[in-house]
C-alpha positions as CSV (number, residue, x, y, z in Angstrom):
1,M,11.0,-2.6,-1.2
2,I,8.0,-0.8,0.2
3,K,8.4,1.3,3.4
4,V,5.8,1.9,6.0
5,S,5.7,5.1,8.1
6,D,5.1,5.0,11.9
7,I,1.7,6.6,11.5
8,A,0.7,4.1,8.7
9,K,1.8,1.2,10.8
10,K,-0.4,2.2,13.7
11,K,-3.4,2.6,11.4
12,V,-2.7,-0.7,9.6
13,V,-2.5,-2.6,13.0
14,E,-5.7,-1.0,14.2
15,L,-7.6,-1.8,11.0
16,M,-6.3,-5.3,10.7
17,Q,-7.5,-6.1,14.2
18,E,-10.9,-4.5,13.6
19,D,-11.3,-6.8,10.5
20,G,-10.2,-10.0,12.3
21,F,-6.7,-10.2,10.9
22,N,-3.6,-10.8,13.0
23,P,-0.9,-8.1,12.3
24,E,1.9,-10.4,13.4
25,N,0.9,-13.2,11.0
26,D,-1.2,-11.7,8.2
27,F,-0.2,-9.4,5.4
28,V,-1.0,-6.1,3.8
29,R,-1.5,-6.7,0.0
30,V,-0.4,-3.7,-2.1
31,G,-1.1,-3.7,-5.8
32,V,-1.6,-1.6,-8.9
33,K,-4.5,-1.9,-11.3
34,S,-5.7,-0.1,-14.4
35,G,-8.1,2.8,-13.7
36,G,-8.3,6.1,-12.0
37,C,-8.0,9.5,-13.6
38,S,-4.3,9.2,-14.2
39,G,-4.4,5.6,-15.7
40,L,-3.2,3.4,-12.8
41,S,-4.6,3.2,-9.3
42,Y,-3.4,1.7,-6.0
43,D,-5.1,-1.3,-4.4
44,L,-4.7,-2.0,-0.7
45,K,-6.2,-4.9,1.3
46,F,-5.5,-7.4,4.0
47,D,-4.6,-11.0,3.2
48,K,-3.9,-14.2,5.2
49,E,-1.7,-15.9,2.6
50,N,0.8,-15.0,0.0
51,K,0.7,-16.5,-3.5
52,E,3.5,-18.2,-5.4
53,D,4.4,-15.1,-7.5
54,D,4.2,-12.6,-4.6
55,K,7.2,-10.7,-3.3
56,V,7.2,-10.5,0.5
57,F,8.6,-7.6,2.5
58,E,8.6,-6.5,6.1
59,D,9.1,-2.9,7.2
60,N,8.4,-1.3,10.5
61,G,6.8,-4.5,11.7
62,V,4.3,-4.7,8.9
63,K,4.3,-7.7,6.5
64,I,3.6,-6.6,2.9
65,I,3.0,-8.7,-0.2
66,V,3.1,-7.4,-3.7
67,D,2.4,-9.3,-6.9
68,K,5.3,-9.3,-9.5
69,K,3.5,-7.0,-11.9
70,S,2.7,-4.4,-9.4
71,F,6.2,-4.6,-7.8
72,L,7.7,-2.9,-10.8
73,Y,5.5,0.2,-10.3
74,L,5.9,0.3,-6.5
75,V,9.7,0.0,-5.9
76,G,10.8,2.6,-3.4
77,T,7.2,3.6,-2.4
78,T,6.4,4.6,1.2
79,L,3.0,3.9,2.6
80,E,1.8,6.8,4.8
81,Y,-1.4,7.7,6.5
82,S,-2.9,11.2,6.4
83,G,-5.6,12.5,8.7
84,G,-5.5,16.1,7.5
85,L,-8.0,18.6,6.0
86,N,-7.7,17.0,2.5
87,G,-9.2,13.8,3.8
88,T,-8.3,10.8,5.8
89,G,-6.6,7.6,4.4
90,F,-3.5,5.9,3.2
91,V,-1.2,7.8,0.9
92,F,1.4,6.3,-1.4
93,N,4.6,8.3,-1.9
94,N,5.8,6.7,-5.1
95,P,9.0,8.0,-6.6
96,N,8.2,6.3,-9.9
97,A,5.0,8.3,-10.4
98,Q,5.4,11.1,-12.9
99,R,1.9,12.4,-12.5
100,T,-0.7,11.9,-9.8
101,C,-4.3,12.9,-9.6
102,G,-5.5,15.4,-7.0
103,C,-6.8,12.8,-4.6
104,G,-3.5,10.8,-4.8
105,E,-5.2,7.5,-5.5
106,S,-4.1,7.2,-9.1
107,F,-0.9,7.9,-11.0
108,S,0.9,7.4,-14.3
109,L,4.5,6.7,-15.2
């Protein structure tokens, strides 16, 4: 299960609408790919359909899809949004990550 904070939900809805997606029907696709300074990096994009092997969740009114491989890395993660001095953007609070880089966009287990 992936959780979505209230602030992240507001930003997701805003960005989906700007990009022509419908927050009530479309999805936020969250994934993990190789790369980044810590070995793995997060991938976040909008999608209109889920694939056969996707896991589908809904939290705080946001529909999230995750491929099976990425799901193992993301269990228990909370998607948050930060607008502070360290930069603006989505932040993944991942309890599975043992090490993260300074920018928070990559991690290792």
